[in-house]
N, C-alpha and C positions, 0 to 999 in steps of 0.2 A: 533405648529409643524405640517407641512403639511402631508397629507396622503401619498404622494410619499416618503417623508423622513422616515416616520414610516415604510413603506414597505421595504425600504433599510435596516433599523435596523432589521426588521423581517428576511430578507434574510441572513443577517450576522449571526443572531442567528441560522438559518437553517444550514449555513456553519459550525458553531461550532458543531451542532448536528452531521453533517456528519463526522467531524473530530473526535468527540468522538466515533462514531460507527466504524470509521476506526481503531482507537486504540483498541476498544473492539473486532472488527472482526479480526484484524490482530495481536492481542496479541499472538496468537498461533505461529506466525512466529518467535517470539523472545524467547518464553519460552517452546515450546513443547518439544524440545530436552532435555532441562534441567530437565523438569518434568519426561520425559520418562526414562531418565538414572538414576533418583533417587538421584541426587547429592544435591538437594535442595527441600524443601517443596514448593508446589504451591504458597502459599501466599507470601513467600519470593522471589520466582522467578518473580512474577508480580511486586513487589517493585523494584527489580533489573532492570527489563526491563523498567519500567516507568521512573525511574531516568534518564537513558541514552536516552530515548525518549525525555525527557524534555530539556536536555542540548545540544541537537543536533544543535540548532540554533547558538551555539557558534563556530561551526566547519566548516560550509559549506557556500559557496556563494549561492546566490539566483538564480542559473541557472535554476533549475527545475521550480521554481515559475514563472520565466520569460517565459519559454516555455509554461506552462499551461495558463498563463495570456494573452500572445500575440502571441504565435506560433502555436496554433491549430485552432482557429476560428478568422476570420477577426474582429479586434476590433470595426470596424464601425457598426456592427450589434448587438453588445453586449449591452444589457440593463438589468435592474434589474429583469424583469420577466424571461428573458432567463436564467439567472443564477439560479433563483428560480427553474425553470423547470428542469435544469440539475442536481441540487443538490437533489431534491426530487426523480427524476428518479433513481439516483444512490443509494439513501438511501433505496428505496423500494427493489431494487435488492439485496443490502447488507443484508437486514433483511431476505429475502427469503433464500439466501444461508447460512446465519448463522443458520436459523431454521433447515435446512437439514444437517448442519455440513460440508458444502462444502467450502474449502478454495479458494474461488474465489478472484478476484482482486478488492479491493476498488478503486484503481487508474483507472483501465480500466472501472469500472462502472461510475466514474465521467467523464472520457473522452468520453465514449459512450453517457452519458447524454448531454454533451456539443455538440457533433456532431449531435445527434438527434434533439435537440432544434434548432441548427443553420440551419440544412437542412430544417426543417419545415418553418423557418422564411425567410431564404435567398437563399435557394437552394444550389446546388453544388459549386457555385462560392464563397460562404461564408466560405469555408474551406481553411485552410492553409496546402497544401499538403506536404510541406517540413517537417513541424513539425509532421504531422500525419504519414508520412513515417517512422520517427524515432520510433514512438510508435509501429507501425505495425511490424517493424523489431525486436524491443525489445521483443514483445510478443513471438516471436519464439526463439530469441537468449538468453534471460535472463535465462529461465529454462535450455536451452541446455548448456550454459556456466557454470551455477551452477552445472549441472550434470557432465560435464567433469572435472571441478575443484574438485568436491567432490570425484569422482572416482580416479583422479590423486593423490590428497592429501592422500586419504586412502591407496593407494598402496605404496606411499613414506613412510608414517608412518609405515606401516606393514614391509617394508624392514629395516627401521632404528631400529625398536624396536624388531626385530625378536629374538634377543638373550637375551632380558630382560624377567623377570618374568611377567606373566600375571597380577598378583595382583599389582606389582609396576607400570606397564603401566597404568592400570585403575586408580590407585591412582593419579598419576601425571596429567593424562589427565582430571581427575575430577576437579583438580585445574585450569588447562588451560581452561576448559570449561566456567568458570566464565568470563575469558577474552574474549573468542570468542563470548559468548552470549552478553556481553557488547558491543562489536564491531557491532554485528548484530542489536542490539537495537538502537545504535547510527545511523547506516546506515538507519534503518527503519524510525527513527524520521527525519533524514536529507532529505530523498527522499519523503516520504509520506506526512509529515506535510507541505512541501513546495507546494504541490498541492492545499491544502486549502488556504495557503497564497496567491498563485497566483489568486485563485478565488475571494477572498475578495478584493485583491488589484485592480483587473480589474473591480470589481463592484464599488469600490470607484471612479475610474477614469471615468467609464461610467456614473456615477451619478454626475460628476463634483465636487466631494468632494476632489479629488486630481487633480493636474494639472502638466503639464510638462512631462518629460520623465518617463517611467514606473519604479516604485520602490516599495518595500514592506516596509511600516512603521514598526518601531521597535515594537510598541504595537501589531501589527498583528503577527509578528514573535514569540514573547514570548507567546502570548495567544494561538496560534495554537499548539505550542509544549506542552504547559501546558494542553490544552484540550485533545490532543492525549494521553498524559501520564495518565490523569485521566481515559480515555477509556481503556487503557492497564491495569490499576489497577482493573477495573471492570472485565476484562478477558472475554474470549470467549471459554468456556470449551468444547463445542461440537466440535469446530475446533481443539482445543488442542488435543482432543482424536484422531481425524482423522490423524493429522500430526504426533503426537507422537507415535501412536501405530498401525495404520492401513496401513501405507505405508511399513514400514520395522521395524524390531526390532533393537533398538539402544542401544549402550553402550557409555561410556564416550569418547572413542576414535572416534567412528563414529559420535557421537554428536558434538564433537569439530571440526571435519573435515567438517561436513555439515555446521555448523555455520560460520566457517572461510571462506569457499568457497563462501557462499552466501554473506557474508560481503564484500569480495573483489569485487564481481560483482556489488554490490550496491554502494560502494564507487566510483567505476569507472564510473558508469552510472550517479551518482549525479554530479560528477566533470564535465561531458560533457553535463549536463542539460537535460538528457534523463529521462522522468518520467516512470520508469520501475515498474513492480509489485514485491513487496517484497514477496508476496505469491507464485508467479510463481517461483521465484528464489530459495527460501528455499525448495520448493517442489522438484525442480530439483536436488538440492544439496543432499537432503535426499535420493532420488532415486539413485543418483550416488554412495553414500557410500554403499547403499544396494546392489549394483551390484558387489561388490568386494569380497564377501564371501558367500558361500552357506548357512552359518548360518544366514546371514543377508538377507534373501530372500525378494524380493520386491513384494508387493501385487499389481499386475497389474490391477486387477479388480477395486480396489480403485482408482488407478491412472487414469483409463479410466473415472470414474465418475468425477474426478477432472478436467480432460481435457475437458470433455463436458461442465462443468460449465464455464471454461475459454472461450470456443468457443461462448457460448451463452451470456456472460457478455456484450460485446460491443453492439450487436444488440438489446438485450432486454432492457438494460438501455436506449438506444437511443429511442426505441419505447415508453417506459414510459414517457420520457421527451417530445417526440413529441406529445403524448396524452395530456400532461399538456399544451403544447403550443396551442393545439386546443381549450382548454377551457379558454384561456387567457382573453377574454372579460368578462366572468362571474366572474373570480377571481378578476379582476381589479374592476369590478362593486361592488363586496362585500367590497373592500377596499376604495371605493369612489375615485378611480384614473381614471382620464380622459385619 
């Protein structure tokens, strides 16, 4: 087996590590509301979320994978090392934000890594601006849509349930929250796992291990969803604490509304092949439900910290990846790659 092929296998392993950390880092997106409302114990919440993360490949077309694989960076400049730099840059930023309990976007860290590596190697002409424009617009719109839907759903539910007893409403919405959390986990697995699928697929094409039109092999689909589910099982409790307790106080009604509004946003984005941030979306949704009632006050200082993490994600992940591109000759020499 040649050094070049070994390096490809190594980078695929790195992609799976990113996918695992994505599930680990973003577990909070799916389970924070369930844990915060107390309807389920944390260990059962992660099992619930992981199951729906895993089966997501059965429900979605590979639109997001195609966007990540061919729609952000010109395929002609992509090679094994560029993918390596993008992945490692994203992983470094994910671990930093996990350590500080900040729900930043794994998706945007990966996109930032791709952009940074591509800019270093091929300059501005290496970027696909149509695909990147979708990402930039989604950075703004996904949390905003989540916020508006969360606010709207919460108000509608308040009007419909106004004459019901509070205990009855909390009971039934506690049951509904299992459904809304399942839909959110399914949407998370559908959108986020496809980003790793797209990365691995374009790596295989750039290495000439796959030929013809771009597609995602079945083994890549199932393995990416499985690895993400395992990451979700590991959990990311620092970020669960931030999302579940530090933005606003949640109950079963507000939790179900937040999850449902985020799931609707993610399902729509995945259908149109837009690689949005699950983290941004659920954070916006939680903030939205928190704006509907004085008892559900929103912690704006925590939100400011989160937004700053969002702002820095793309450029810092890009800088990490560009730095790794700078040391490319030394890394390749270590691998014995000419």
